[in-house]
matplotlib code that plots the C-alpha trace (Angstrom):
import matplotlib.pyplot as plt

x = [53.0, 50.6, 47.2, 45.7, 42.1, 39.7, 38.7, 34.9, 31.6, 28.4, 27.9, 29.4, 27.5, 24.5, 25.5, 26.6, 23.1, 21.3, 23.9, 23.3, 19.6, 16.6, 14.9, 12.2, 14.7, 17.0, 15.3, 15.4, 18.8, 19.9, 17.5, 19.9, 23.4, 22.2, 22.3, 25.7, 28.1, 25.4, 27.3, 30.7, 32.5, 31.4, 34.5, 34.9, 31.1, 31.1, 34.1, 32.1, 28.8, 30.4, 32.2, 28.3, 27.1, 30.0, 29.2, 25.8, 25.6, 22.4, 20.6, 18.4, 18.8, 22.1, 22.9, 21.1, 23.3, 26.3, 25.3, 25.0, 28.3, 30.0, 28.6, 30.5, 33.7, 33.9, 37.2, 36.2, 33.2, 36.3, 38.7, 36.2, 35.0, 38.0, 40.8, 39.0, 42.1, 44.7, 42.8, 41.7, 44.9, 48.2, 49.1, 49.8, 52.6, 53.8, 57.4, 57.0, 56.3, 56.3, 52.7, 51.8, 52.2, 50.3, 47.3, 47.0, 47.6, 44.8, 42.7, 43.1, 42.2, 39.2, 38.0, 38.5, 36.5, 33.9, 33.9, 34.5, 31.6, 29.1]
y = [20.7, 19.1, 18.1, 15.3, 15.2, 12.6, 10.4, 10.8, 9.3, 10.1, 6.2, 8.2, 11.0, 9.0, 6.9, 9.8, 10.9, 7.8, 7.8, 12.2, 12.3, 10.7, 8.7, 11.2, 13.7, 11.6, 13.2, 16.4, 16.3, 14.6, 17.0, 20.4, 18.3, 18.3, 22.1, 22.0, 20.6, 22.4, 25.5, 24.9, 26.5, 24.1, 22.2, 18.7, 17.9, 14.7, 15.9, 19.3, 17.5, 15.5, 18.2, 20.5, 17.2, 17.4, 20.8, 20.2, 17.3, 16.4, 19.4, 20.4, 24.0, 23.9, 22.3, 24.4, 27.7, 25.5, 24.7, 28.9, 29.6, 26.7, 28.9, 32.0, 30.1, 25.8, 26.3, 27.9, 24.6, 22.4, 23.6, 23.9, 20.6, 18.9, 21.0, 23.2, 23.0, 23.9, 26.8, 27.9, 27.7, 27.7, 31.3, 31.5, 32.9, 30.8, 29.4, 26.2, 23.0, 21.1, 22.6, 23.0, 19.4, 18.3, 20.4, 18.4, 14.9, 15.7, 16.9, 14.2, 11.5, 13.4, 13.8, 9.8, 8.8, 10.7, 9.8, 6.2, 6.1, 2.7]
z = [-19.3, -21.8, -19.7, -20.9, -22.5, -22.9, -26.0, -25.4, -27.5, -28.2, -26.6, -23.4, -23.2, -23.6, -20.5, -18.7, -19.1, -18.0, -15.0, -13.9, -14.9, -13.6, -16.2, -16.9, -17.9, -20.3, -23.5, -22.3, -21.0, -24.9, -26.6, -24.7, -25.7, -29.4, -29.6, -28.8, -32.6, -34.6, -35.8, -37.6, -35.0, -32.3, -31.6, -29.9, -29.5, -27.4, -25.2, -24.9, -24.0, -21.4, -19.8, -19.7, -17.9, -15.0, -14.7, -14.7, -11.6, -13.2, -13.4, -16.6, -15.5, -15.3, -17.9, -20.3, -18.7, -19.3, -22.7, -22.7, -22.0, -24.4, -27.4, -26.3, -25.4, -25.4, -23.4, -20.5, -19.9, -20.8, -18.2, -15.4, -16.1, -16.7, -14.8, -12.1, -9.8, -12.1, -13.2, -10.4, -7.9, -10.6, -11.4, -15.5, -14.8, -12.0, -12.3, -9.7, -12.4, -10.0, -8.7, -11.9, -12.8, -8.9, -10.2, -13.8, -12.2, -9.3, -11.8, -13.8, -10.6, -9.9, -14.2, -14.3, -11.1, -12.4, -15.9, -15.2, -12.5, -13.7]

ax = plt.figure().add_subplot(projection="3d")
ax.plot(x, y, z, "-o")
ax.set_aspect("equal")
plt.show()
């Protein structure tokens, strides 16, 4: 069962920084985020940056912690930001396709609600 993947841009990153962080923290947050995407093995920079923002919830220290996690394996950050229920509640060997799809659908709805906030 494929999971939807968000299509995001650097403009989305900047919009979410403005929404999630206090104005005095915008520049610092953008500096932290700029560190992801500088290495050849940093995949999907804008998508990962948005995932970092979601997990940080407006906290610079958490943003730095999530950046460190992305440096180890960016997929961990993506999965926890985009599909938290799926990766914590669905058994990898589970044989119930309806339960898997329900988790994917619920996670996608919650992600879109968060992402689309003004």
